[in-house]
N, C-alpha and C positions, 0 to 999 in steps of 0.2 A: 347945694341942696343935699339934704340928708339921704343916705342910702341904707338899705338893709343888706345883709350878707347872704350870698347864695347858699352857704352852708347851713344857715338857719332853716331854709326850706328843705334842703336835701337830707340833712342829718338829724334834725330834732323835731320837725313838724309832722303832723298827722292829719288825716281827713276827719270830717265830722263823724262819719260812721266809725272810724278807728278810735276817735276820742271817746265816743259813747261806749264802745265795746271795752275800752280800757277801764272806764269808770265802773261798768258792770262787773268786770273781772275782779277789780280791787275790792268792791263791796262784798262780793262772794267770799273773799278772804278776810272780811271785816277790816278793810283798809280804805284809804282814800289817797289822793295825790298829795305830794309834798312831804316834808319831814315831820310835821305835827300829826301824829297818829292818835291823838286823844279821843276819848269817847265823844266829847262834844263835837269835834271836827268831823268824825265819822258819821255822827248823827245828822249834821248839816248836809253832808254828801249824800246820805240816803234820802233825805227829804228832797234834795235838789234833783235826784234822779227821777223821783215821782213827778216833780214839777215839769221836768223836760219831757217825760213820757206823755204827760197831759198836753203840753203846749205843742208837741210834734203833731198832734191831731186837731189843734185849734183852727178855727176859721179865720182866714186873713181879713183885715179891714178892707172895706170896699173903696173904689175910686183911686186905686194905685196906678202908677205909671212905670214903664221901663224907659231907660235912657240910652241913647246911642253913644257909646264911648269909643273914641278913635284909638286910644292906646289899649294894649292888652293889660288888663288890670287884675291883680290878685289882692287878697286880703289876708293879712296875718293877724290871727286872733290870739292874744295872750290871755290865758285863763287858768282856772283851777276847778276841780270837781266840787270842792266845798264852798265855792263862792256863790252866794245867793243871787247877786245881780247877774252873774253869768248865766245861771239857770233860767232866769226870767227873760233874758235878752237873746241869747244865742239861738234858740229854736225859731224865734220869729225871724231873725236874720237869715237863717238857712232856708226857711220857707220862702222868704222874699227872693233870695237868689235863685232858687229852683224855678219859681214862677215868672220872675220878671227880668233877672239878669243872669241867665244860666251860663253865659260865657265867662263869668267871674268865678275864679277858684278860691276856696278858702283853705288856709293853713293854720292848724291849731298848734299852739306851743304852750307848754306848761311854765308858768311864771317861776316857781321856786326851783325848778331844775335848771333854769336858764336865766340866771340873774343878769348876764351881760345883755341879753335881749331886752329884758324888762327895764333895766336901767337906762337903756337908750330911748325909752318912751315913757318917762315919768309924767305924772299929772300933778302939777304944783309941788313937785319934789317928792311925791309919794308913789308907791307901786300899786296904784289903783287898777283894778281889773273888773270887767273885761276891758281890754284895750284893743281897738281895731286899727290896724295899720294898712292903709290902702297904698299900693305901690305899682309901679310899672314893671311887668314881668320881664321885659327885655333889658331895660337899663338899671333896674332895681332902685330907681329914684322913689322916695316917699312922696306920695301925691296928697294924702290927707290923713288926719288922725281923728279918731272918735272914741269916746268913752271916758270914764267907765259907766256913765249913766246918762240917760236923756236929760237935756238941759232943764226942761220944765219939771221933771221928777226930782232932779237934784235941788232945784230951788225950793220946791215944796218940802223936801226932806229937811233942808237947812232951816226953813221957817218953822216946821213942826218941832224941831229940836229946841229952837229958841222959845217957842210957846209952851213947851212941855219939858222943862229942865228936870233932871233928876230921874228920868226913866232909865231902866236897865237896857243894856245892849240888846237883849232879846225882845224887850218891849218896843224899842225903836224899830228893830228888824221886822216885827210882826206888822206894825203899821205900814212899813215900806212895802212888804209883800202884799198886803191888802190893797194898797194903791195900785201896784202892778196888776193885780187880778181884776180890779174894777176898770182899769184903763184898756185892757184887752189888746195890748200891743200897739195902740194908736200912736203914742208918743215915741216909742222905739222906732217904728217904721217911718214916722214923719221925719225924725232926725236923720235916719240913715238914707232916706230918699233924697234929702237935701244934699248929702255928701255926693251921692251918685249924680245929682243934677249939676253940681260944681265940676265934676269930672267930665261931664259931657260938653261943657262950654268950649 
């Protein structure tokens, strides 16, 4: 069974509030996370902060459940401030934890600063983020992986690209974010609830 390293949690992770504070401080200095400090990357990061501020106040979907989990579970979230999918997904997840699974602790880790961590949890050979790594806090065994995108949204995105070839990266991104906005967190929470349900068995 795959395990995470304790040092990843103690040495390089941060809480959600610390992560958000870091992003705010970097933007005040006209910077973002990672080595790429281009105007484009910083612009993405600035837009993402506005998205997260809005989603932090969003109303959760109704009809949700909490699950009794026998093991002490933590979630390691590999992300970056400039990542649009992370900005759309992480606030919903943190709200869900707070309301339905408050015993679960999240640990945020920056992808580009920690390639050893990221390369342990690739998606089809790529460093796709956000990547959620659910693990046993005591044994450090990996219990489940999720990400970088809800399955239904990923399938829609791939179909959209096939149907509309030749669009620019920004045009594809715009349609993706419009889909997230219309969905209002439903697919994100549905996917993540399924993970918690498997952990409760």
